[in-house]
C-alpha positions in Angstrom: -20.1 58.4 19.6 -18.4 55.3 18.7 -15.4 57.3 16.9 -12.1 56.1 18.3 -10.4 59.6 16.8 -13.0 61.6 18.7 -12.4 59.7 21.8 -8.7 60.1 21.9 -9.3 64.2 21.2 -11.7 63.9 24.5 -9.1 61.9 26.2 -6.6 65.0 25.5 -9.2 67.8 26.3 -9.4 66.5 29.8 -5.6 66.8 30.1 -6.2 70.2 28.7 -8.4 71.7 31.4 -6.4 74.1 33.7 -3.6 74.5 31.1 -4.6 77.9 29.9 -1.3 78.4 27.4 -2.1 75.2 25.7 -5.8 76.3 25.2 -4.8 79.1 23.7 -2.5 77.1 21.3 -5.3 75.3 20.2 -7.5 77.9 19.7 -4.8 79.5 17.5 -4.7 76.3 15.5 -8.5 76.5 15.4 -8.4 80.0 13.9 -5.6 79.2 11.1 -7.5 76.2 10.3 -10.7 77.9 10.0 -8.7 80.7 7.9 -7.7 77.6 5.0 -11.2 76.4 4.7 -12.9 77.1 1.7 -15.7 79.6 2.7 -18.1 77.8 -0.2 -17.7 74.8 1.4 -21.3 74.0 2.3 -20.2 71.9 5.7 -18.2 75.2 6.5 -21.1 77.4 6.0 -23.8 75.5 8.2 -21.2 75.4 10.9 -19.4 78.7 10.8 -21.4 80.3 13.3 -21.2 77.4 15.9 -17.3 77.3 15.6 -17.3 80.9 16.6 -19.5 80.9 19.5 -17.7 77.6 20.7 -14.3 79.6 20.4 -15.8 82.4 22.5 -16.8 80.3 25.3 -13.4 78.5 25.3 -11.9 81.8 25.3 -13.9 83.3 28.0 -13.4 80.4 30.0 -9.9 80.7 29.8 -9.7 84.0 30.5 -11.6 83.4 33.6 -14.4 85.6 32.9 -17.1 82.4 32.2 -16.5 79.7 34.9 -20.4 78.4 34.8 -19.8 75.2 32.7 -19.4 71.9 33.6 -15.8 70.6 33.5 -17.3 67.4 31.6 -19.0 69.9 28.9 -15.8 71.9 28.4 -13.8 69.1 27.8 -16.3 67.9 25.2 -16.0 71.1 23.4 -12.2 71.5 23.5 -12.5 67.4 22.4 -14.5 68.5 18.9 -12.0 71.5 18.9 -8.9 68.8 19.0 -10.7 66.6 16.4 -11.4 69.5 14.1 -7.5 71.1 14.0 -6.1 67.3 13.8 -5.7 66.5 10.2 -5.5 62.6 11.0 -9.2 61.4 11.6 -11.9 59.0 10.6 -11.5 61.1 7.3 -8.1 62.6 6.7 -8.7 66.6 5.5 -6.3 65.7 2.7 -9.7 63.7 1.2 -11.0 66.5 -1.0 -14.2 67.5 -0.7 -15.3 65.0 2.0 -12.0 65.6 4.3 -13.9 68.5 6.4 -16.7 67.0 6.7 -16.4 64.7 9.6 -14.5 67.4 11.0 -17.8 70.0 10.9 -20.0 67.1 11.7 -18.3 66.4 15.1 -18.6 70.3 15.9 -22.0 70.7 14.9 -22.8 67.4 17.0 -21.1 68.2 19.9 -22.7 72.0 19.5 -26.5 70.5 19.7 -25.6 68.2 22.4 -24.5 70.8 25.0 -26.9 73.3 23.4 -28.2 74.0 27.0 -24.8 75.1 28.2 -24.1 77.1 24.9 -27.7 79.2 25.4 -26.3 79.7 28.6 -23.1 81.3 27.7 -25.1 83.2 25.0 -27.4 84.6 27.5 -24.2 85.4 29.7 -22.2 87.0 26.7 -24.9 89.0 25.9 -25.6 90.7 29.4 -21.5 91.0 30.0 -21.0 92.8 26.8 -18.8 95.6 28.6 -16.5 93.3 30.7 -15.3 91.3 26.7 -14.0 94.3 24.9 
């Protein structure tokens, strides 16, 4: 993807791997931003479940429960989350209606790009429900 803001987010994400406290803080920022999004927004409706899956994957990875994911894939997911929480990107979040469109587009694009790894995580998550509670 030729988006300089997403490339910057990917660079930042690779520096987060192994820094669990910073990843937890990033997930907290994600939760806060999601809570502020207008639930009627169509882009939110389409991305809601995907964002939740990626957040659970990152949380399980950070807690050491799920490690069966390539570091590059994890960095890509973290990059998408960084891009989402950053208010200054290709389309700044202060722009009415379209401000979050690019954010959700990146999240959905990354989700689709790493779909096979997401599917593996979902299967693992389903078989390890007791561990996660």
